N, C-alpha and C positions, 0 to 999 in steps of 0.2 A: 284520754279524755277523763276528766275528773268526776263528771256526774255518773252516778249509779245507772246502769242500764236496765230498762224494764225487760220483761220476760220476751217481749215481742222483738227485741234486738239482741244480737249475738256477736261476739268478736271471735275471729279465728286467730290462729297462732301469730300471724303477721300484725295483728292489731287492727285488721280490717273489719268495720262494723257493717253488718248486713241485717237485713230483715230476716227473722227466724224462719227457717224452712224455705229460704229462698237465697239465690246468689246475688240478688239486687242489693246494692249497698245504700245505706242510709244517705250517703252523699248524692246518689242519683235522685232520690226523691226530693231532698232539700235543694239541690241545686236547680232542679225543674220548678219546684215551688217558688223559689226566689226569682226565677225568670218570669213568673206570672202564671204558671199552670195552676188550674183548680184541682181539687182533688179528683174530680170526675175526669179531667183531661189526663191526670196522671194515671188513673185507672185504664184509660184507653192506650197510653203509651206503655203500660206494664199489665197487660191483661191477666197476668197470673196473680197479681196482687188484689186481694179483697179490698173494697172501698173502706171498710172499717179500719183495716191495718194501715192504709195510707193516712186516714184521719189521726190515728194513734201516733204515727211517726211524726206528722206535721205538729201535733200537740207537744210531743216530747221536744222537738226543736224549738217551738216558741217558749216552752217553759225552761229550756236549757241553751238559749241561743248563743250565749258567750262561749259555753264549753263546746258545743257542736261546731260553731264557726272556727274556734281554735283547731279542733280536730280536723276539719276540712282544709284549713291552711296548712296543717302538718302533712296531710295526705297530698296535697297539691305540690308541695315542696319535695316530697319524696319521689313523686313521679317525675318532676323535673330533673332531680339528681339522677335517677335511673336513666332517663332519656339522654342526659349529657354524658353519662359514663358509658352508654352503648356505643359499640364500635359501629362506625358508619360504613355502609357497604361501598365497594368500590364503584366508580362511574363506569358507564357503558364504554367510555373511551379508554379507561384503564384496563377493563377487562379485555378489550380488543388488543391493547399494547401487550398485555400478558400472553394471550393467545398466540400472537405473531411471534414473540420471544420464544415461546416454547416450540412453535413450529420450526423456527430457525435452528434451535438447539437439537431438535430431533433429526433435522436434515443434515446436520453436520457430521 
């Protein structure tokens, strides 16, 4: 993200931006705000966040909308890539087939 972050937002080693002192990501607050949540509704959804911090985060978003939207698009794309790369678990049918093959092999 190109915008300088204020002291109430921090970035971890992976580039994830979260609210200082919390594990809640900036994108969590922004996404719900864009879905129509008011600051008070956000405070109910995230009771550990002070209302003033929610207001600061929304204000930062509104002042840096293009940069934050770009960050969120990159974040979403990274999640999609990770999901696509994750090995899918075998189906129940496949697990049963493997178990039956193992039992036959052990019985021989």
